[in-house]
VOLUM-972029 format. One line per 8 residues: for each residue x, y, z of C-alpha. Coordinates in steps of 0.05 Angstrom, whole numbers, plus 32768, in hexadecimal, padded with zeros to 4 digits. Example, Ala and Ser with C-alpha at 12.3 -4.5 7.8 and 13.67 -1.06 7.14 Angstrom:
% residues 2
80F6/7FA6/809C ~ 8111/7FEB/808F
% end
This chain:
% residues 404
858E/8AFE/8F95 ~ 8588/8B40/8F70 ~ 858D/8B59/8F29 ~ 85C8/8B84/8F14 ~ 85BA/8BBA/8EE0 ~ 85F9/8BB2/8EB6 ~ 85F0/8B66/8EB0 ~ 85A7/8B6D/8E9D
85B6/8BA3/8E69 ~ 85EA/8B75/8E49 ~ 85B6/8B3D/8E48 ~ 8582/8B6A/8E26 ~ 85B6/8B81/8DF1 ~ 85C8/8B39/8DE4 ~ 8580/8B23/8DDB ~ 8576/8B5B/8DAA
85B1/8B41/8D80 ~ 8596/8AF9/8D81 ~ 854C/8B06/8D76 ~ 854D/8B44/8D4A ~ 8590/8B41/8D26 ~ 8593/8AF5/8D1A ~ 85D5/8AEB/8D3D ~ 85E8/8AA7/8D5B
85DF/8AA1/8DA6 ~ 8623/8A82/8DB4 ~ 8647/8ABB/8D90 ~ 861E/8AF0/8DB3 ~ 862A/8AD1/8DF7 ~ 8675/8ACC/8DEA ~ 8676/8B16/8DD8 ~ 864B/8B2A/8E14
867A/8B06/8E45 ~ 86B4/8B32/8E2E ~ 868E/8B72/8E3B ~ 86A8/8B83/8E80 ~ 86EA/8B6A/8E9C ~ 86D3/8B78/8EE3 ~ 869C/8B43/8EE1 ~ 86A8/8B06/8F0C
8695/8ABF/8EF9 ~ 8650/8AC6/8F19 ~ 8642/8B04/8EEF ~ 8657/8AE1/8EAF ~ 862E/8AA4/8EC3 ~ 85F0/8AD0/8ECD ~ 85F8/8AF1/8E88 ~ 8605/8AB0/8E62
85CF/8A87/8E84 ~ 859A/8ABE/8E81 ~ 85A4/8ACA/8E37 ~ 85A0/8A7F/8E28 ~ 8563/8A76/8E55 ~ 853B/8AAE/8E33 ~ 854F/8A93/8DEE ~ 853B/8A4D/8E03
84F7/8A62/8E1E ~ 84EA/8A99/8DEA ~ 84A5/8A81/8DD3 ~ 848B/8A77/8E1A ~ 84A6/8ABA/8E33 ~ 848D/8AE2/8DF7 ~ 8447/8AC3/8DFF ~ 8447/8AD6/8E49
8463/8B1B/8E3B ~ 8432/8B24/8E01 ~ 8467/8B3E/8DD1 ~ 8472/8B2F/8D87 ~ 84AE/8B31/8D57 ~ 84D3/8B5D/8D47 ~ 84DF/8B6D/8D91 ~ 84ED/8BB5/8DA6
8514/8BC4/8DE6 ~ 84D5/8BC7/8E0F ~ 84C1/8B82/8DF6 ~ 8505/8B65/8E09 ~ 84FE/8B83/8E4F ~ 84B9/8B64/8E56 ~ 84D6/8B20/8E43 ~ 850D/8B2B/8E75
84DA/8B3C/8EAB ~ 84B6/8AFA/8E9D ~ 84F8/8AD5/8EA6 ~ 8508/8AFA/8EE7 ~ 84C3/8AED/8F05 ~ 84C4/8AA3/8EF4 ~ 850A/8A9C/8F10 ~ 84F5/8ABD/8F51
851E/8AFD/8F4D ~ 8502/8B3A/8F72 ~ 84F0/8B6E/8F3D ~ 851A/8BAD/8F48 ~ 84FA/8BF2/8F41 ~ 851A/8C01/8EFE ~ 84F4/8C2A/8ECA ~ 84F6/8BF0/8E98
84D6/8BBF/8EC8 ~ 84A0/8BED/8EE4 ~ 845C/8BCC/8EEB ~ 8474/8B85/8EE0 ~ 8434/8B5B/8EEA ~ 8451/8B24/8F15 ~ 8411/8AFF/8F25 ~ 83F9/8B01/8EDC
843D/8AE6/8EC5 ~ 8439/8AAA/8EF5 ~ 83F0/8A9D/8EE1 ~ 8400/8A9E/8E97 ~ 843B/8A70/8EA2 ~ 840F/8A3C/8EC5 ~ 83DB/8A41/8E8E ~ 840C/8A3C/8E53
8435/8A04/8E73 ~ 83FB/89D4/8E64 ~ 8409/89DA/8E19 ~ 8448/89B5/8E03 ~ 845E/89E4/8DCB ~ 8458/8A1F/8DFC ~ 8476/89FA/8E38 ~ 84B1/89E2/8E10
84B3/8A23/8DE9 ~ 84B8/8A09/8DA1 ~ 8499/8A1D/8D5E ~ 8459/89FA/8D49 ~ 847A/89D8/8D0D ~ 84B1/89BA/8D39 ~ 847E/899E/8D6A ~ 8456/897F/8D31
8494/8961/8D11 ~ 84AC/8945/8D54 ~ 8469/8922/8D60 ~ 8466/8908/8D19 ~ 84AD/88EA/8D1C ~ 84B3/88D2/8D65 ~ 846B/88CD/8D7D ~ 8449/88F5/8DB4
8468/88D3/8DF1 ~ 84B1/88D1/8DDA ~ 84B0/8917/8DBC ~ 8493/8934/8DFD ~ 84CC/8915/8E25 ~ 8501/8926/8DF1 ~ 84F0/8970/8DE8 ~ 84ED/8979/8E34
8533/895A/8E39 ~ 854C/8988/8E01 ~ 8538/89C4/8E2C ~ 8565/89B0/8E66 ~ 85A8/89D4/8E6C ~ 85E0/89AB/8E4A ~ 8616/898E/8E77 ~ 865F/899F/8E68
8683/8960/8E52 ~ 86CE/895C/8E46 ~ 86F0/8929/8E19 ~ 8735/8919/8E33 ~ 876B/891C/8DFD ~ 878D/88D9/8E07 ~ 87C7/88F0/8DDA ~ 87DD/891C/8E14
87C0/8904/8E56 ~ 8791/88D4/8E79 ~ 874C/88DD/8E97 ~ 8766/88D5/8EDD ~ 879F/8907/8ED5 ~ 8770/893B/8EB5 ~ 873E/8932/8EED ~ 8774/8940/8F21
878E/897E/8EFB ~ 8747/899B/8EF9 ~ 873B/8989/8F41 ~ 8776/89B5/8F54 ~ 8752/89EE/8F30 ~ 8712/89E0/8F58 ~ 86F0/89C4/8F19 ~ 86CF/8983/8F2E
86C0/894D/8EFB ~ 86A3/8907/8EFA ~ 86B1/88CB/8ECF ~ 867B/88B3/8EA0 ~ 8669/886A/8EA0 ~ 867C/8845/8E5F ~ 869E/8883/8E41 ~ 86E9/887C/8E49
86FC/88C2/8E34 ~ 86C5/88EC/8E54 ~ 86C4/8918/8E92 ~ 8684/893D/8EA7 ~ 8689/897F/8ECC ~ 8660/897D/8F0C ~ 8658/89C9/8F07 ~ 865F/89F6/8ECA
86A3/8A18/8EC5 ~ 86CA/8A3C/8E8F ~ 86FB/8A04/8E80 ~ 8716/8A29/8E42 ~ 873E/8A57/8E6F ~ 8765/8A1E/8E8F ~ 87AD/8A0C/8E7C ~ 8796/89C4/8E74
876A/89DA/8E3A ~ 87A0/8A07/8E1B ~ 87D0/89CC/8E1E ~ 879E/899F/8DF9 ~ 878E/896F/8E32 ~ 8744/896F/8E20 ~ 870D/8987/8DF2 ~ 86C5/8998/8E04
869A/8964/8DE1 ~ 8655/8949/8DF4 ~ 8652/8901/8E0D ~ 8626/88EA/8DD2 ~ 8657/8908/8D9F ~ 8690/88E4/8DC2 ~ 8670/88A0/8DB1 ~ 8677/88AA/8D65
86C2/889F/8D5C ~ 86C0/885E/8D84 ~ 8682/8847/8D5D ~ 86AB/884D/8D1D ~ 86DF/881E/8D3B ~ 871D/8845/8D24 ~ 8760/8825/8D32 ~ 87A8/883E/8D2F
87C7/8839/8CEA ~ 8786/883D/8CC2 ~ 8773/886E/8C8C ~ 8737/8893/8CA7 ~ 870E/88CA/8C85 ~ 86E2/88FC/8CAA ~ 86B8/8917/8C71 ~ 8694/894F/8C96
86C9/8961/8CC9 ~ 86B3/89A8/8CD9 ~ 86DC/89C4/8D13 ~ 86EF/897C/8D22 ~ 86D8/8964/8D67 ~ 86CF/891D/8D4D ~ 870E/8921/8D21 ~ 8739/8930/8D5D
8719/88F7/8D84 ~ 8729/88C7/8D4B ~ 8771/88E2/8D49 ~ 877A/88D0/8D92 ~ 875A/888A/8D89 ~ 878A/887F/8D4F ~ 87C4/8894/8D7D ~ 87DC/88C2/8D45
87EC/8884/8D1A ~ 87D0/887D/8CD4 ~ 87AF/88B2/8CA8 ~ 8773/88DC/8CBC ~ 8756/8907/8C84 ~ 8729/8940/8C9C ~ 86FC/895C/8C65 ~ 86CB/8996/8C64
86AA/89C6/8C34 ~ 86C2/8A01/8C5D ~ 870B/8A15/8C63 ~ 86FD/8A3F/8CA1 ~ 86E6/8A01/8CC7 ~ 8724/89DA/8CB4 ~ 8750/8A15/8CCB ~ 872F/8A10/8D0F
873B/89C5/8D10 ~ 8785/89D0/8CFF ~ 878D/89FE/8D3C ~ 8769/89CB/8D69 ~ 8793/8991/8D4D ~ 87D3/89B7/8D5C ~ 87BD/89C3/8DA4 ~ 87A8/8979/8DA9
87EA/895F/8D8E ~ 87C4/893A/8D57 ~ 87F3/8937/8D1B ~ 87D7/88FE/8CF0 ~ 87A1/892B/8CD2 ~ 879F/8943/8C89 ~ 8770/897B/8C75 ~ 8749/897D/8C33
8715/89AF/8C1D ~ 86DD/8991/8BF4 ~ 86DF/89C5/8BBD ~ 86D3/8995/8B82 ~ 86B7/894E/8B79 ~ 86FE/8938/8B68 ~ 8712/893D/8BB2 ~ 86E1/8904/8BC2
86EE/88DC/8B82 ~ 8739/88D8/8B92 ~ 8727/88B3/8BD3 ~ 86F6/8880/8BB5 ~ 86FF/883C/8BD7 ~ 873D/8854/8BFC ~ 8727/8859/8C45 ~ 8723/8826/8C7D
86F2/8852/8CA3 ~ 86C5/888B/8C8E ~ 869E/88BA/8CBB ~ 8663/88E0/8C9E ~ 864F/8910/8CD5 ~ 8616/892A/8CAA ~ 85F8/896F/8CAA ~ 85B5/896C/8CCE
857D/8992/8CF0 ~ 85A2/8991/8D33 ~ 8562/897E/8D58 ~ 858B/8952/8D86 ~ 85B5/898D/8DA0 ~ 8580/89C2/8DB0 ~ 8596/89C3/8DF9 ~ 85D9/89E0/8DE4
85BE/8A09/8DA9 ~ 857A/8A23/8DC1 ~ 8578/8A5A/8D8C ~ 8574/8A24/8D57 ~ 852A/8A1C/8D6B ~ 851E/8A61/8D4D ~ 854F/8A5F/8D13 ~ 853C/8A1A/8CF8
8505/8A17/8CC2 ~ 84E0/89D9/8CA9 ~ 84FA/89E6/8C62 ~ 8542/89E1/8C7C ~ 8533/899B/8C97 ~ 8514/8986/8C54 ~ 8553/899E/8C30 ~ 8584/8980/8C62
8565/893A/8C57 ~ 8576/8940/8C0D ~ 85BD/8955/8C1F ~ 85C4/891A/8C4F ~ 85B0/88E9/8C18 ~ 85E2/8908/8BE7 ~ 861B/8908/8C1A ~ 860E/88BF/8C2C
860E/88AB/8BE3 ~ 864D/88D3/8BD0 ~ 8679/88CA/8C0D ~ 866A/8880/8C17 ~ 8692/8872/8BD8 ~ 86D1/8883/8BFF ~ 86CB/8843/8C29 ~ 86F5/880A/8C0F
86D8/87C3/8C0C ~ 86D9/87A7/8C53 ~ 86DC/87ED/8C6F ~ 86AA/880E/8C9D ~ 867F/884D/8C9B ~ 865A/8873/8CD2 ~ 8621/88A2/8CC0 ~ 8613/88D0/8CFB
85E5/890B/8D0A ~ 85D4/8935/8D47 ~ 858A/892E/8D36 ~ 8554/8904/8D56 ~ 8527/8900/8D19 ~ 8521/88BB/8CF9 ~ 8519/88DD/8CB5 ~ 8561/88F7/8CBB
857B/88B7/8CDA ~ 8561/886F/8CD2 ~ 8537/8881/8C95 ~ 8574/889F/8C72 ~ 859B/885F/8C7E ~ 8562/8834/8C65 ~ 855D/885D/8C25 ~ 85A8/885C/8C1B
85AC/8810/8C21 ~ 857C/880C/8BE7 ~ 85A6/8838/8BB9 ~ 85D9/881C/8B87 ~ 8616/882C/8BB3 ~ 85EE/881C/8BF2 ~ 85E5/87D4/8BDB ~ 8630/87C9/8BE3
8629/87D6/8C2E ~ 8610/87AC/8C68 ~ 85EC/87CC/8CA3 ~ 8612/87B9/8CE3 ~ 85EF/87E0/8D1B ~ 85D4/8823/8D2F ~ 85CC/884C/8D6F ~ 8594/887E/8D7E
85A7/88AC/8DB7 ~ 8570/88D6/8DD7 ~ 857A/890F/8E08 ~ 853E/88F6/8E30 ~ 8562/88B3/8E3C ~ 85AB/88C7/8E43 ~ 85A8/890F/8E5C ~ 85D9/8922/8E24
85D0/8936/8DDB ~ 85A1/8913/8DAC ~ 85CA/88ED/8D78 ~ 85C5/88B7/8D44 ~ 85FB/888B/8D26 ~ 85F9/8850/8CF6 ~ 8633/8821/8CE7 ~ 8637/8803/8CA1
866B/87D4/8C83 ~ 867E/87D1/8C3A ~ 867A/878C/8C1D ~ 86BA/876B/8C04
% end
């Protein structure tokens, strides 16, 4: 187990882009992995996982390394040295790693690990908000679960294949998967692998989608032949799932504020063989008004803090600000009020977020049900999914029915 100079240099360059230039970790990692065609899968795995690890534990490592923002090259090397010591790598005799204080690093780690916000490596405000909303015990469990590496979950595209067939195809490629209890379309990878390079992906046999996210379309109870509207479709993971549950029958309208996201969805839909989707950009209020009381089912996958998906977006811990969460709550209330009007009498609505905060979830629903439009809905049920209980993403969904 030794460190290779070119891999470590790429890691340092990537951390500089994320921490000092404000780039998103997933984009930086994708770029880093294309840097050298000679790298094997273990080299790429080292680069990707090391970048994510240091991003995830940034606060803890910077405290131990005694460095402050903005970080110069020397600071980034000191953070890397902390990571290497705590992961048990022998420190090579490189100029940048000279004099790494191994015993001091381990001692500081033991000391700081007694304080939750240091141990879980989160900003003070996030720790305070978590305690306020979930209570000490649950927040402690939840934030620890959010620091585990996310599993890779596939959603089988039933328009093209079955779970059993896909599992066999992947097995032939030495990619092992397991079924997931109570989730008919999910396969869990037993070991991480780059599934995007497989022919099965290129032919649209599956999408990568977390297990919690896969529960939303079924919760909305979409059926073939219905008119369904996905009001915040984005790049369309849930839209594509609904298309497959509808067996391509009926009308599925995918809406978003951003044309670029809908373009991405179009490409994915083509690969998936999903052809009952219509695309509409929400560029004026008329787009929504035209659909008032026209849909059997409406999904509002609302913009949110993303505090339920920190395990797959660890840099969000450092990019999120408390003001953003205050603003997003206002947006959620507006979206619920405006988009709920699309549901026809007798139709159903699901409000979903990938947040674990009650103020973005149950409390939004309670407030909505007391508004003028909200009074025409009945609360049916909701589901609170926590990473500490399921091992997957934190999610919330509420099912409402419009009174006849």
